[in-house]
N, C-alpha and C positions, 0 to 999 in steps of 0.2 A: 394274416388270414390267407394270403395268396399261396402259402406253403402247405396248407391243410390238405389239398388233394394229393400232393406228393407224399406226405406222411401217411395218409390213408392208403394210398396205393402200396407203399412199402409194408404196412401192416397186413394188407390183404395178400401180398405175395409170400410173406414169411410169417404165417400165423403162429406156428409153434414157437419160433424164436421170440416173437412179439409177446406172446402170452407168458413165456418164461421170464422175459425181461420185466414185464409188468409185475409178476409175482415176486421177483427179487427186489424190485423197488419197494413194493408194499411191505415185504418182510423187513427190509432195512429201516423204513420209517417206523414200523411197529417196534422193532428192537430199540431204535433211538428214543422213541417216546417212552418205552418201558424204563430205559436207563435214566431219563430225565425225571420220571415219576419216582423211581427208587431213590435217586439223589435227594429229591425234595422230601421224601418220607424220612430219610436219615437225618437231614438237616432239621426237620421239625422235631424228631425224637431227641436230638441233641439239645435243641433249644428248650424243650418242655421239661426234660428230666433234670434232676439234680446232679451236678458235677462233683459234689463233695461226698458222694456215697459210693462205696464199693460193695457190690453184691457178690458174695462168694457162695457158690453152690457146688454140690457134688457132681461128678461127671455123669452119673446115671440118674435118671429122673426120681426114683423112689428111694434111693439109699440114704439121703440126708447127709449132713456134714457132721463129722465127729465132734463131740463135745470137747475133747482134748485140744482141738484146734483153736478153741476160744483164747487160750492163753497166748498162743503164737500170734494171733491176729491183734490182740490187745497190746502187744509189745511194739507194734508198728507205730512209728512216730506220727502224731496227729490224729490218732483214732480216739473218738469221743465215746463210743459205745459199741458193744458187740451183742447182738441179739440172735438167739436161735429160734427158728420158726420151722414148724412142721405143719403140713396141710393135709386134710382129708376132704374129699369132695363126694357128694352123694345127693340124695333127694329125700324129702320128708313127705310121707304118705302117697305121693304120686310123682311121676317123673318130671312134671312141669314145675314142681316146687323144689328147685335146686337149693342145696345148702352146702356151704363150705365151712369147715371147722378149722380154725387156725390155732395151733398150740404154741404159746409164746412163753418165754422165760423173762425173768426180771430185767435183763439187760436190754430188752427190746424197747423199753420206754425211752432210753437214751439214744438207741440206734435209729429208731423210726418215730420221731416226734409227731408226725402228722397223723398217727393213729388216734390222737386226742384222748388217750387214757390218762386220767389224773391219778395221783397217788391214792386217792380214796378208792378208785376203781381197782387198782392193783391190790390194795389191802382186802377189799371185798372179795376179789377173785382168789387170793391166796388163803383166806380163811375158809372159803367154801371150795374144797378140792374138786368136787364134782359140779361146780357151777359153770355157767355160760353167760357171756355178755351178748345181747342182741342189739341190733340197730332198731330204731322205731319201725322202719319198713319191714324188717324181718319179724318183729313182734306182732305186727298187725296180721301177718299171714299164719301165725302159729295158733293152735287151738289151746295150748296150755298157758298158764300165767307165767310171764317172764318179765324181768326187770330190764327196761330198755337202756341201751347205751346212747349217749347224746349224739 
């Protein structure tokens, strides 16, 4: 506490240098905190996500992956399933009621088992070519009659 007057006098003598030094230290701590937070976010993402899945996407957002690449990916040792997915997002009736439509093929049931689609759901979807599967939450927001997906 006895050095506080000396430090305060140095700050008063060199105000610009003191202010810039303070800003540099604040920026350094901010960057360090951001790097720690980013590292924690990556560690959490690695912990939560499945490590036995490889997601292959096209280089550009809306192009999709060629169907002919399916055979190449299926030949990779250890691959259990290859599913093709295309997505379209929009809204129903008003912008606050957002809807995403996922177009899936038959290989998706093996590639993404957490979709919880049973063989009965797949057969139902394949026999009705213009059919849709809704979750119960989505069905409650729709005005038309829809068969809910569990």
